VOVOKE-677130 format. One record per residue (C-alpha): residue in three letters; x, y, z. Coordinates in steps of 0.02 Angstrom, whole numbers, plus 50000, padded with zeros to 5 digits. Layout:
! VOVOKE-677130
alaXYZ
...
//
This chain:
! VOVOKE-677130
met509694952141516
phe508104942041527
ser507984945241714
lys508154963841682
tyr506684963941561
tyr505694952741677
phe505944965341816
val505314979341703
ile503784969241655
val503364965541836
trp503604983841883
phe502484989341740
ser501154976841791
ile501144983341970
ser501105001341911
leu499654997441794
gln498694989341936
ser498985004942042
tyr498385015541896
tyr496785005241891
val496495008542075
glu496825027242080
asn496075032141913
lys494685019441893
val495195014241717
ile494084999041730
ser492285004441744
cys490475000041707
glu490155012141565
asp488515008541473
trp488124994741598
glu486244997941582
asn486324993241398
glu487024976041436
val485984960441461
gly485704957141645
gly486494941041707
ser487864940541576
cys489724939641606
lys491114943541485
ser492904938041490
gln493984952941446
asn495514941941451
ser496124927041549
thr496284937241708
phe494834949641693
ile492964945741706
lys491584958741688
cys489814954141744
phe488144963041729
gly486594961241835
asp486294946841954
phe487994938841980
asn487224925242088
thr486294917741938
gln487894914141843
val488064895441828
lys488734891341656
trp490014904741619
his491324898541743
arg491464882041649
arg492274891441506
ile493444901241616
glu494724895441740
leu494254904641900
glu495964901141971
asn496724913041843
val495524927641873
glu496374942641954
ile495094956441917
leu493224954641944
leu492064969041895
ile490204968141939
cys489044981141863
gly487264985041916
tyr487034971742049
pro485134971342071
arg484924963642243
arg484954972942410
lys486024959942497
met487584950942439
asn488484936142517
pro490334938642484
ser490764920742532
thr489634913942394
leu490134927642274
leu491994924342283
thr491994905342288
gly493364899042173
phe494234915742150
asn495824911242241
arg496974923142148
ile495844938242135
asn496804954342164
leu495494967642124
leu493614967142160
gln492574981442092
ile490684983542116
glu489834998242032
tyr488015004042027
gly486504993542072
asn485424991442228
leu486684983742348
thr486384990042526
glu487324977642636
phe488394962042642
gln487784946142723
gly489234940142827
asn491084943642806
phe492234941542658
pro493064924342656
arg494914922642692
met495844929242540
asn497714930742527
asn497864939742361
leu496454952442366
glu497264969442387
thr495974981542316
val494094982742344
asn493124996442255
ile491264998142294
thr490565014042217
trp488915021642159
thr487845008742250
asn486575010242391
leu487775002742517
ser487235010142685
glu487934998042812
leu489604989742839
lys490004978742988
pro491714982543062
ser492284964643032
val491704963042851
phe493504964042781
ser494394956442930
asn494834940342834
val495584949642686
val497324948342759
asn498264958542628
leu496984971942588
lys497844988442545
tyr496574999442456
leu494725002042490
asp493645013742387
leu491905017042459
arg491505033242371
tyr489755038542318
asn488725025942414
ser487425028642551
leu488525026342703
asn488065038242843
leu489035031842994
phe490445020943057
glu490275020643245
arg491805009343250
pro493245008743127
leu493354994243004
glu494464979743052
leu495784980542917
ser497414971542884
lys499094977442949
thr499624980642769
phe498154992442736
gln498665009142660
lys497245019842594
met495355022142601
his494195033942506
leu492515039242580
thr491985054842484
gly490205056742421
asn489295047742561
pro487895056342661
trp488785056542829
asn487695059442981
cys488835068843098
thr487635067643244
tyr488255049743264
asn489905044843340
leu491235046343205
ser492645050743323
trp493765036843258
leu494065047543104
val495115059643205
asn496075045643288
glu497895047743239
arg498075029943176
asp496415028043086
glu496295045143005
ser497955042842917
asn497155028842816
val495755040042752
ala496505048642601
asp495055060842572
lys494595064542753
asp494705083442723
glu493385082042587
leu492065072942689
leu490485083042719
cys489045081242841
thr487285079942769
asp486225079242928
ser485095093942970
ala486195100343112
tyr487855101243020
ser487375100442836
gly488775105842720
arg490085106742859
his491715097342849
leu491575081242947
ile493285082443028
thr492915100043091
val491245094743164
ile492025079743252
phe493395090943322
tyr492135102743402
leu491065088343465
gln492565080943554
lys493095097943618
ile491435101443704
lys491425083843777
tyr493155085543853
glu492825103343911
cys491285098244010
glu492035082344079
gly493535092344136
his492525104644242
glu491955098544411
glu490275107444410
leu489795100744238
arg490335082644253
asn488565076844285
cys487865087544145
ser487785083443960
cys488575095543838
thr488185094743652
met488465104843496
his486765107543418
tyr487295118643273
ile488805126043186
his488775141643079
lys489965152442981
ser490705168143053
asp490185185142985
asp491715185842873
gly491395168042813
lys493175162542852
ser492845151443003
leu491535140443083
ile490785144343253
pro490065129943357
ile488475132843456
tyr488365122643616
ser486985117743737
val487235111943917
asn485935101044002
cys485995100444193
ser484165096044220
tyr483695085344370
arg485475085244440
his485085092344614
phe485845109344577
his485505122944706
asn486415136444607
phe486895139844428
pro488575132244377
ser489885145944388
tyr490605140744219
leu489925136944046
pro490945133243888
ser491145147443764
asn489775148643633
thr488485140543746
thr486785147543697
ile485585135143780
phe485585130243963
tyr484385117344034
ala484165116744223
ser482405110044243
gly481915100644400
asn483255107244518
gln483215117944676
ile483875134344604
ser483125149544691
asp484275164144643
val484455170444463
arg485745184144494
thr487015173544398
leu486135178444236
arg486605196444271
asn488295194944353
asn489165180144269
glu489935183644099
his489805165244050
tyr487915167744035
thr487965183543930
asn487675174243767
val486545160843838
val484905165843758
asp483855150643807
ile483665146943993
tyr482545132844056
leu482205134644242
asp480515126244253
asn480115116944414
asn481405125644524
asn481255136844677
val481465154144600
thr480585166944710
ser481065183144622
ile481805189844460
asp481925207944520
val483825207144508
leu483685205644318
glu482805222344304
ala483645234044177
gly484985220844148
tyr485725215343981
trp485105197543987
leu483255201644010
arg483315212743856
his484145199643747
phe483465182543798
arg482585171243674
val481785158143787
phe481515160043975
asn480555146044060
leu479995150044238
asn478515138244242
gly478235129344407
asn479295140344522
gln478865150444680
leu478585167644603
thr477285178444690
lys477725195244611
leu478835202144474
pro479315219544413
val477945221144283
tyr478505238144219
ala480285232044199
leu479695216244111
asp478585226343996
asn480035237743950
ala481205223043922
leu479985213843807
glu479595229843715
asn481425231743670
asn481865213343649
asn481825208043468
asn482455190543510
ala481095185143631
ile480145169943570
ser479505161043725
leu479195166043905
tyr478395153944030
leu477595160744189
gly476255147744229
asn476035137244386
asn476775150344503
pro475885156144664
trp475575174044605
ile474765185244737
cys473075193044699
glu473245211744730
cys472255224944640
lys473675234944563
phe474895220644531
thr473615208244466
met472845220344343
arg474565225244279
leu475055207044264
arg473465203844166
glu473905217844046
ile475645210544020
val474985193043988
met473715199443863
lys474935211243777
tyr476245197743751
ser475105182843728
lys476125176943579
ile477695176343685
ile476985170343852
met476655152643795
asp475745146443951
ser474625161643979
asn473135150544024
asp474125143344169
val474515160344246
ser473405161244402
cys473445171444563
asn472995165744738
tyr471945175144867
val471745169945048
asp469985174645105
glu470045178345292
asn468155180045299
glu467965161945244
gly469215153845361
asn470795158145263
gln470155148445115
thr471265150344962
arg470415155644802
lys471265154544633
phe470915166244488
lys471525164144309
val472365180644271
leu471635181744095
gln469865179144162
ile469955189444322
asp468735203944347
arg469445220644402
gly467995224044517
asp468195207644609
val470045208444639
cys470045226944683
thr468535224944799
ile469495211644889
his470905224044909
val469755237844979
val468955226245106
glu470655221345169
ser471175239545199
arg469715251745183
phe470565267445245
gln472355270845204
ser473375285645271
leu473325294145103
asp471435293545101
ile471355301745273
leu472535315645218
asn471465318945064
ile469905320945173
ile470765333445290
leu471395343845143
ser469665344145066
ile468905350545230
leu470215364445246
ile469925370045066
leu468055370845098
phe468345381145258
val469425393745162
phe468055396445032
val466715398645166
lys467775411245263
leu468135420945103
ala466285422145062
tyr465885427745241
asp467185441745241
tyr466635447845068
tyr464825449045125
his465225459745280
tyr466405471245186
lys465145475045050
asn463665478045165
tyr464485485545319
gly466195491245257
arg467025480745389
leu468695472945345
pro469205455845405
trp470085456245573
ile471735449645502
val471785463845374
thr471685477145513
lys473205469845595
leu474295470645438
pro475605485145437
//
Protein backbone atom coordinates (compact mmCIF):
# COMPACT_ATOMS: atom_id res chain seq x y z
CA MET A 1 0.00 0.00 0.00
CA PHE A 2 2.79 2.35 0.95
CA SER A 3 4.64 1.60 -2.29
CA LYS A 4 1.49 2.43 -4.23
CA TYR A 5 1.20 5.87 -2.62
CA TYR A 6 4.92 6.41 -3.03
CA PHE A 7 4.57 5.75 -6.74
CA VAL A 8 1.73 8.30 -6.96
CA ILE A 9 3.79 10.90 -5.13
CA VAL A 10 6.77 10.39 -7.43
CA TRP A 11 4.54 10.57 -10.49
CA PHE A 12 2.94 13.78 -9.22
CA SER A 13 6.37 15.29 -8.53
CA ILE A 14 7.54 14.55 -12.05
CA SER A 15 4.32 15.90 -13.55
CA LEU A 16 4.64 19.07 -11.48
CA GLN A 17 8.19 19.57 -12.68
CA SER A 18 7.00 19.18 -16.27
CA TYR A 19 4.24 21.70 -15.54
CA TYR A 20 6.89 24.15 -14.35
CA VAL A 21 8.81 23.74 -17.57
CA GLU A 22 5.96 24.04 -20.06
CA ASN A 23 3.87 26.68 -18.29
CA LYS A 24 6.53 28.71 -16.51
CA VAL A 25 4.80 28.58 -13.12
CA ILE A 26 7.98 29.76 -11.46
CA SER A 27 8.78 33.27 -12.63
CA CYS A 28 10.37 36.60 -11.73
CA GLU A 29 7.24 38.66 -11.24
CA ASP A 30 7.95 42.05 -9.61
CA TRP A 31 11.68 41.31 -9.72
CA GLU A 32 12.50 45.01 -10.15
CA ASN A 33 10.94 45.75 -6.76
CA GLU A 34 13.28 43.36 -4.98
CA VAL A 35 16.60 44.33 -3.44
CA GLY A 36 19.46 43.58 -5.80
CA GLY A 37 21.85 40.92 -4.53
CA SER A 38 19.33 39.19 -2.30
CA CYS A 39 18.35 35.54 -2.38
CA LYS A 40 15.30 33.91 -0.89
CA SER A 41 14.75 30.31 -0.01
CA GLN A 42 11.26 29.34 -1.15
CA ASN A 43 11.70 25.95 0.42
CA SER A 44 14.50 23.48 0.99
CA THR A 45 14.80 22.74 -2.72
CA PHE A 46 13.98 26.11 -4.32
CA ILE A 47 16.14 29.28 -4.26
CA LYS A 48 15.15 32.58 -5.88
CA CYS A 49 17.84 35.26 -6.36
CA PHE A 50 17.70 38.87 -7.51
CA GLY A 51 20.41 41.00 -9.07
CA ASP A 52 24.09 40.09 -9.01
CA PHE A 53 24.20 36.41 -8.13
CA ASN A 54 28.00 36.48 -8.06
CA THR A 55 28.03 38.72 -4.96
CA GLN A 56 26.18 36.17 -2.84
CA VAL A 57 28.54 35.00 -0.13
CA LYS A 58 26.57 34.61 3.07
CA TRP A 59 23.25 33.15 2.05
CA HIS A 60 24.56 29.69 1.18
CA ARG A 61 25.70 29.15 4.77
CA ARG A 62 22.05 29.02 5.80
CA ILE A 63 21.03 26.69 3.00
CA GLU A 64 22.33 23.30 2.08
CA LEU A 65 23.26 23.66 -1.60
CA GLU A 66 23.26 19.91 -1.97
CA ASN A 67 19.47 19.90 -1.51
CA VAL A 68 18.67 22.65 -4.04
CA GLU A 69 16.85 21.37 -7.11
CA ILE A 70 15.44 24.63 -8.54
CA LEU A 71 17.47 27.81 -8.96
CA LEU A 72 15.75 30.97 -10.26
CA ILE A 73 17.85 34.07 -11.06
CA CYS A 74 16.01 37.32 -11.78
CA GLY A 75 17.46 40.47 -13.34
CA TYR A 76 21.09 39.41 -13.61
CA PRO A 77 22.88 42.77 -14.15
CA ARG A 78 26.15 41.71 -15.74
CA ARG A 79 26.76 41.11 -19.46
CA LYS A 80 28.80 37.96 -18.92
CA MET A 81 28.19 35.00 -16.66
CA ASN A 82 30.51 32.12 -15.78
CA PRO A 83 28.32 29.04 -15.35
CA SER A 84 31.10 27.06 -13.66
CA THR A 85 31.33 29.63 -10.86
CA LEU A 86 27.58 30.14 -10.78
CA LEU A 87 26.71 26.49 -10.25
CA THR A 88 29.46 25.49 -7.82
CA GLY A 89 27.96 23.36 -5.09
CA PHE A 90 24.63 22.75 -6.82
CA ASN A 91 25.10 19.05 -7.37
CA ARG A 92 21.43 18.10 -7.40
CA ILE A 93 20.01 21.02 -9.33
CA ASN A 94 17.30 19.89 -11.75
CA LEU A 95 15.97 23.22 -13.07
CA LEU A 96 17.92 26.41 -13.79
CA GLN A 97 15.91 29.46 -14.80
CA ILE A 98 17.37 32.89 -15.68
CA GLU A 99 14.94 35.72 -16.47
CA TYR A 100 15.48 39.38 -17.41
CA GLY A 101 18.67 41.36 -16.90
CA ASN A 102 21.64 42.28 -19.10
CA LEU A 103 23.15 38.85 -19.72
CA THR A 104 24.57 38.65 -23.27
CA GLU A 105 26.91 35.63 -23.16
CA PHE A 106 28.37 32.83 -21.06
CA GLN A 107 32.05 32.67 -20.27
CA GLY A 108 32.99 29.06 -20.84
CA ASN A 109 30.82 25.98 -20.75
CA PHE A 110 28.49 24.65 -18.10
CA PRO A 111 30.25 22.26 -15.70
CA ARG A 112 29.48 18.56 -15.77
CA MET A 113 26.04 18.11 -14.24
CA ASN A 114 24.22 14.82 -13.98
CA ASN A 115 20.86 16.00 -12.64
CA LEU A 116 20.23 19.21 -14.57
CA GLU A 117 17.42 18.46 -17.01
CA THR A 118 15.88 21.86 -17.72
CA VAL A 119 17.51 25.21 -18.55
CA ASN A 120 15.27 28.23 -19.14
CA ILE A 121 16.92 31.49 -20.20
CA THR A 122 14.30 34.05 -21.23
CA TRP A 123 13.83 37.81 -21.57
CA THR A 124 17.55 38.57 -21.39
CA ASN A 125 19.99 40.14 -23.87
CA LEU A 126 21.59 36.78 -24.62
CA SER A 127 22.94 37.14 -28.18
CA GLU A 128 25.61 34.48 -28.41
CA LEU A 129 25.81 30.81 -27.50
CA LYS A 130 28.80 28.63 -28.24
CA PRO A 131 27.79 25.23 -29.62
CA SER A 132 29.55 23.47 -26.74
CA VAL A 133 28.10 25.53 -23.89
CA PHE A 134 25.74 22.71 -22.74
CA SER A 135 27.88 19.78 -23.85
CA ASN A 136 28.69 18.74 -20.24
CA VAL A 137 25.06 18.72 -19.13
CA VAL A 138 24.74 15.02 -19.82
CA ASN A 139 21.03 14.61 -19.06
CA LEU A 140 19.65 17.87 -20.41
CA LYS A 141 16.13 17.39 -21.81
CA TYR A 142 14.52 20.81 -22.09
CA LEU A 143 15.98 24.14 -23.20
CA ASP A 144 13.95 27.35 -23.33
CA LEU A 145 15.68 30.27 -25.07
CA ARG A 146 12.65 32.36 -25.92
CA TYR A 147 12.64 36.17 -26.08
CA ASN A 148 16.35 36.84 -26.00
CA SER A 149 18.59 38.54 -28.57
CA LEU A 150 19.84 35.48 -30.41
CA ASN A 151 20.15 36.07 -34.15
CA LEU A 152 22.08 33.06 -35.43
CA PHE A 153 23.27 29.53 -34.77
CA GLU A 154 25.66 28.70 -37.57
CA ARG A 155 26.13 25.28 -35.97
CA PRO A 156 23.66 23.34 -33.83
CA LEU A 157 24.18 23.16 -30.08
CA GLU A 158 25.94 20.09 -28.74
CA LEU A 159 23.21 18.52 -26.64
CA SER A 160 22.85 15.27 -24.75
CA LYS A 161 21.46 12.09 -26.26
CA THR A 162 18.48 12.37 -23.92
CA PHE A 163 17.56 15.86 -25.17
CA GLN A 164 13.90 16.23 -26.14
CA LYS A 165 12.72 19.78 -26.75
CA MET A 166 13.94 23.32 -27.42
CA HIS A 167 12.05 26.64 -27.68
CA LEU A 168 13.46 29.54 -29.72
CA THR A 169 10.53 31.89 -30.40
CA GLY A 170 10.90 35.63 -29.95
CA ASN A 171 14.54 36.00 -30.99
CA PRO A 172 15.58 38.41 -33.81
CA TRP A 173 16.83 35.76 -36.23
CA ASN A 174 19.05 37.00 -39.04
CA CYS A 175 18.19 34.66 -41.89
CA THR A 176 21.01 35.91 -44.09
CA TYR A 177 23.32 33.76 -41.95
CA ASN A 178 23.62 30.01 -42.23
CA LEU A 179 20.79 28.46 -40.21
CA SER A 180 20.46 25.39 -42.38
CA TRP A 181 20.80 23.01 -39.43
CA LEU A 182 17.24 23.94 -38.48
CA VAL A 183 15.89 22.01 -41.45
CA ASN A 184 18.09 19.03 -40.72
CA GLU A 185 15.81 16.09 -40.03
CA ARG A 186 17.45 15.24 -36.71
CA ASP A 187 17.97 18.73 -35.32
CA GLU A 188 14.69 20.32 -36.38
CA SER A 189 12.68 17.68 -34.53
CA ASN A 190 14.12 19.06 -31.28
CA VAL A 191 12.85 22.59 -31.98
CA ALA A 192 9.28 22.55 -30.74
CA ASP A 193 8.33 26.00 -32.10
CA LYS A 194 10.28 25.95 -35.37
CA ASP A 195 7.17 26.88 -37.39
CA GLU A 196 6.79 30.06 -35.33
CA LEU A 197 10.31 31.41 -35.84
CA LEU A 198 10.46 34.65 -37.85
CA CYS A 199 13.26 36.47 -39.62
CA THR A 200 13.98 40.06 -38.61
CA ASP A 201 16.75 41.02 -41.05
CA SER A 202 16.03 43.58 -43.76
CA ALA A 203 15.94 41.02 -46.59
CA TYR A 204 13.44 38.57 -45.10
CA SER A 205 11.77 40.53 -42.30
CA GLY A 206 8.55 38.93 -41.08
CA ARG A 207 9.03 35.73 -43.11
CA HIS A 208 9.00 32.31 -41.51
CA LEU A 209 12.54 31.17 -40.88
CA ILE A 210 11.99 27.59 -42.04
CA THR A 211 10.51 28.78 -45.35
CA VAL A 212 13.42 31.13 -45.97
CA ILE A 213 15.98 28.41 -45.21
CA PHE A 214 14.14 26.03 -47.54
CA TYR A 215 14.38 28.46 -50.46
CA LEU A 216 18.00 29.32 -49.66
CA GLN A 217 18.94 25.66 -49.82
CA LYS A 218 16.86 25.15 -52.94
CA ILE A 219 18.66 27.85 -54.92
CA LYS A 220 22.02 26.55 -53.70
CA TYR A 221 21.34 23.00 -54.84
CA GLU A 222 19.74 24.14 -58.11
CA CYS A 223 22.81 26.12 -59.12
CA GLU A 224 25.31 23.52 -57.96
CA GLY A 225 23.40 20.91 -59.94
CA HIS A 226 23.67 22.76 -63.27
CA GLU A 227 26.97 22.47 -65.10
CA GLU A 228 27.00 26.03 -66.47
CA LEU A 229 26.30 27.60 -63.07
CA ARG A 230 28.63 25.61 -60.84
CA ASN A 231 31.21 28.38 -60.81
CA CYS A 232 28.57 31.05 -60.20
CA SER A 233 27.07 32.11 -56.89
CA CYS A 234 23.30 32.01 -56.54
CA THR A 235 21.53 33.81 -53.71
CA MET A 236 18.03 34.75 -52.64
CA HIS A 237 18.07 38.49 -52.05
CA TYR A 238 14.37 38.94 -51.27
CA ILE A 239 11.13 37.07 -50.72
CA HIS A 240 7.67 38.56 -51.17
CA LYS A 241 4.06 37.52 -50.96
CA SER A 242 2.10 36.51 -54.02
CA ASP A 243 -0.71 38.74 -55.29
CA ASP A 244 -3.30 36.64 -53.49
CA GLY A 245 -1.23 36.69 -50.29
CA LYS A 246 -1.37 32.91 -49.93
CA SER A 247 2.22 32.04 -50.77
CA LEU A 248 5.76 33.41 -50.71
CA ILE A 249 7.78 33.95 -53.87
CA PRO A 250 11.60 33.91 -53.65
CA ILE A 251 13.59 36.39 -55.72
CA TYR A 252 17.01 35.11 -56.80
CA SER A 253 20.19 36.65 -58.16
CA VAL A 254 22.93 34.82 -60.06
CA ASN A 255 26.49 36.15 -60.09
CA CYS A 256 28.76 34.85 -62.87
CA SER A 257 31.13 37.83 -62.94
CA TYR A 258 34.77 37.23 -63.84
CA ARG A 259 34.22 33.55 -64.65
CA HIS A 260 35.57 33.56 -68.24
CA PHE A 261 32.12 33.25 -69.83
CA HIS A 262 31.97 33.77 -73.60
CA ASN A 263 28.19 33.39 -73.76
CA PHE A 264 25.23 33.76 -71.46
CA PRO A 265 24.39 30.61 -69.46
CA SER A 266 21.57 28.82 -71.24
CA TYR A 267 19.76 28.25 -67.93
CA LEU A 268 18.80 30.35 -64.93
CA PRO A 269 16.69 29.26 -61.94
CA SER A 270 13.05 30.35 -61.91
CA ASN A 271 12.40 33.72 -60.28
CA THR A 272 15.88 35.00 -61.08
CA THR A 273 15.65 38.77 -61.50
CA ILE A 274 19.30 39.86 -61.28
CA PHE A 275 22.16 38.50 -63.38
CA TYR A 276 25.76 39.62 -62.92
CA ALA A 277 28.23 38.84 -65.70
CA SER A 278 30.78 41.62 -65.36
CA GLY A 279 34.34 41.10 -66.56
CA ASN A 280 33.73 38.25 -69.01
CA GLN A 281 34.11 37.91 -72.80
CA ILE A 282 30.43 37.96 -73.77
CA SER A 283 29.86 39.58 -77.18
CA ASP A 284 26.33 38.50 -78.22
CA VAL A 285 23.19 39.58 -76.33
CA ARG A 286 20.59 37.71 -78.42
CA THR A 287 19.99 35.42 -75.41
CA LEU A 288 18.08 38.26 -73.74
CA ARG A 289 15.57 38.11 -76.57
CA ASN A 290 15.44 34.41 -77.38
CA ASN A 291 15.88 32.59 -74.05
CA GLU A 292 12.78 32.37 -71.85
CA HIS A 293 14.92 31.98 -68.72
CA TYR A 294 15.85 35.67 -69.07
CA THR A 295 12.34 37.02 -69.57
CA ASN A 296 11.97 38.07 -65.94
CA VAL A 297 15.60 39.04 -65.40
CA VAL A 298 15.22 42.80 -65.06
CA ASP A 299 18.77 43.65 -63.96
CA ILE A 300 21.63 42.69 -66.29
CA TYR A 301 25.24 43.66 -65.52
CA LEU A 302 27.42 43.23 -68.61
CA ASP A 303 30.06 45.87 -67.89
CA ASN A 304 33.58 45.15 -69.15
CA ASN A 305 32.63 42.55 -71.75
CA ASN A 306 32.97 42.47 -75.55
CA VAL A 307 29.44 43.41 -76.63
CA THR A 308 29.59 45.03 -80.09
CA SER A 309 25.88 45.49 -80.84
CA ILE A 310 22.47 45.45 -79.18
CA ASP A 311 20.50 45.78 -82.44
CA VAL A 312 19.00 42.32 -81.91
CA LEU A 313 17.09 43.65 -78.87
CA GLU A 314 15.23 46.20 -80.98
CA ALA A 315 11.43 46.01 -80.49
CA GLY A 316 11.91 43.05 -78.15
CA TYR A 317 10.16 42.44 -74.81
CA TRP A 318 13.25 42.64 -72.66
CA LEU A 319 14.36 46.10 -73.77
CA ARG A 320 10.93 47.48 -72.91
CA HIS A 321 10.88 45.97 -69.43
CA PHE A 322 14.43 46.04 -68.06
CA ARG A 323 15.26 47.84 -64.82
CA VAL A 324 19.08 47.96 -64.91
CA PHE A 325 21.22 47.42 -68.01
CA ASN A 326 24.96 47.95 -67.58
CA LEU A 327 26.92 48.10 -70.86
CA ASN A 328 29.79 50.20 -69.57
CA GLY A 329 33.21 49.27 -70.93
CA ASN A 330 32.17 47.19 -73.95
CA GLN A 331 32.91 47.53 -77.70
CA LEU A 332 29.80 49.38 -78.85
CA THR A 333 30.27 51.78 -81.74
CA LYS A 334 26.63 52.31 -82.70
CA LEU A 335 23.19 51.45 -81.40
CA PRO A 336 19.62 51.81 -82.72
CA VAL A 337 18.93 55.20 -81.15
CA TYR A 338 15.33 55.41 -82.34
CA ALA A 339 14.57 51.95 -81.00
CA LEU A 340 16.25 52.78 -77.69
CA ASP A 341 14.32 56.03 -77.44
CA ASN A 342 11.05 54.21 -78.06
CA ALA A 343 11.90 51.49 -75.55
CA LEU A 344 12.80 53.96 -72.77
CA GLU A 345 9.75 56.04 -73.54
CA ASN A 346 7.51 53.05 -72.87
CA ASN A 347 9.55 51.42 -70.09
CA ASN A 348 8.21 52.35 -66.66
CA ASN A 349 10.70 50.04 -64.93
CA ALA A 350 13.95 51.54 -66.22
CA ILE A 351 16.14 52.88 -63.42
CA SER A 352 19.71 52.67 -64.67
CA LEU A 353 21.36 52.40 -68.07
CA TYR A 354 25.15 52.51 -68.46
CA LEU A 355 26.69 53.35 -71.85
CA GLY A 356 30.04 54.92 -70.93
CA ASN A 357 33.55 53.84 -71.94
CA ASN A 358 32.49 52.43 -75.31
CA PRO A 359 34.25 53.39 -78.61
CA TRP A 360 31.25 55.22 -80.11
CA ILE A 361 31.84 56.48 -83.68
CA CYS A 362 31.60 60.20 -84.36
CA GLU A 363 29.17 60.64 -87.25
CA CYS A 364 27.01 63.68 -87.77
CA LYS A 365 23.58 62.05 -87.73
CA PHE A 366 24.28 59.26 -85.22
CA THR A 367 26.28 61.39 -82.79
CA MET A 368 23.71 64.16 -82.64
CA ARG A 369 20.93 61.64 -82.09
CA LEU A 370 22.95 59.90 -79.40
CA ARG A 371 23.50 63.26 -77.72
CA GLU A 372 19.76 63.88 -77.70
CA ILE A 373 19.13 60.48 -76.12
CA VAL A 374 21.77 61.00 -73.42
CA MET A 375 20.37 64.43 -72.56
CA LYS A 376 16.74 63.29 -72.65
CA TYR A 377 17.33 60.35 -70.32
CA SER A 378 20.08 61.84 -68.16
CA LYS A 379 18.36 60.57 -65.00
CA ILE A 380 18.47 57.01 -66.33
CA ILE A 381 21.84 57.01 -68.14
CA MET A 382 23.94 57.06 -64.99
CA ASP A 383 27.36 57.48 -66.65
CA SER A 384 26.40 60.13 -69.21
CA ASN A 385 29.66 62.04 -68.63
CA ASP A 386 31.62 58.97 -69.73
CA VAL A 387 29.81 58.65 -73.07
CA SER A 388 32.36 59.80 -75.68
CA CYS A 389 32.77 59.26 -79.42
CA ASN A 390 35.99 58.74 -81.37
CA TYR A 391 36.98 60.35 -84.69
CA VAL A 392 40.00 59.37 -86.75
CA ASP A 393 41.37 62.50 -88.45
CA GLU A 394 43.00 61.44 -91.75
CA ASN A 395 44.30 64.96 -92.32
CA GLU A 396 46.37 64.72 -89.15
CA GLY A 397 47.93 61.32 -89.66
CA ASN A 398 44.95 59.21 -88.55
CA GLN A 399 45.08 60.80 -85.15
CA THR A 400 42.14 59.79 -82.94
CA ARG A 401 40.18 62.58 -81.34
CA LYS A 402 37.69 61.98 -78.56
CA PHE A 403 34.60 64.11 -77.96
CA LYS A 404 32.32 63.96 -74.92
CA VAL A 405 28.87 63.48 -76.40
CA LEU A 406 27.23 65.94 -74.00
CA GLN A 407 29.76 68.66 -74.90
CA ILE A 408 30.11 68.04 -78.64
CA ASP A 409 29.28 70.86 -81.08
CA ARG A 410 27.01 70.07 -84.02
CA GLY A 411 29.00 72.20 -86.38
CA ASP A 412 32.25 70.46 -85.58
CA VAL A 413 31.05 66.91 -85.89
CA CYS A 414 28.94 67.59 -88.98
CA THR A 415 31.76 69.56 -90.66
CA ILE A 416 33.96 66.57 -90.14
CA HIS A 417 31.33 64.49 -91.88
CA VAL A 418 31.09 66.88 -94.89
CA VAL A 419 34.86 66.99 -95.38
CA GLU A 420 34.97 63.23 -95.47
CA SER A 421 32.32 63.02 -98.23
CA ARG A 422 31.54 66.41 -99.79
CA PHE A 423 29.38 65.28 -102.68
CA GLN A 424 27.02 62.40 -102.27
CA SER A 425 24.93 60.87 -105.08
CA LEU A 426 21.77 62.40 -103.68
CA ASP A 427 23.30 65.86 -103.81
CA ILE A 428 24.22 65.39 -107.51
CA LEU A 429 20.68 64.25 -108.33
CA ASN A 430 19.24 67.31 -106.60
CA ILE A 431 21.44 69.62 -108.71
CA ILE A 432 20.38 67.95 -111.98
CA LEU A 433 16.69 68.22 -111.06
CA SER A 434 17.09 71.88 -110.18
CA ILE A 435 18.69 72.62 -113.59
CA LEU A 436 15.88 70.81 -115.46
CA ILE A 437 13.20 72.71 -113.56
CA LEU A 438 14.92 76.00 -114.39
CA PHE A 439 15.10 75.01 -118.10
CA VAL A 440 11.35 74.25 -118.17
CA PHE A 441 10.51 77.69 -116.76
CA VAL A 442 12.81 79.46 -119.23
CA LYS A 443 11.33 77.55 -122.22
CA LEU A 444 7.79 78.34 -121.03
CA ALA A 445 8.58 82.06 -120.82
CA TYR A 446 10.20 82.00 -124.30
CA ASP A 447 7.18 80.31 -125.96
CA TYR A 448 4.73 82.68 -124.25
CA TYR A 449 6.62 85.73 -125.49
CA HIS A 450 6.62 84.59 -129.18
CA TYR A 451 2.96 83.57 -129.13
CA LYS A 452 1.81 86.90 -127.75
CA ASN A 453 3.89 89.08 -130.05
CA TYR A 454 3.99 87.02 -133.25
CA GLY A 455 1.12 84.53 -132.84
CA ARG A 456 3.52 81.67 -133.32
CA LEU A 457 2.80 78.48 -131.43
CA PRO A 458 5.54 76.32 -130.01
CA TRP A 459 6.78 73.71 -132.47
CA ILE A 460 5.60 70.77 -130.32
CA VAL A 461 2.05 72.17 -130.25
CA THR A 462 1.85 72.19 -134.09
CA LYS A 463 2.67 68.52 -134.15
CA LEU A 464 -0.12 67.52 -131.76
CA PRO A 465 -3.21 65.85 -133.49
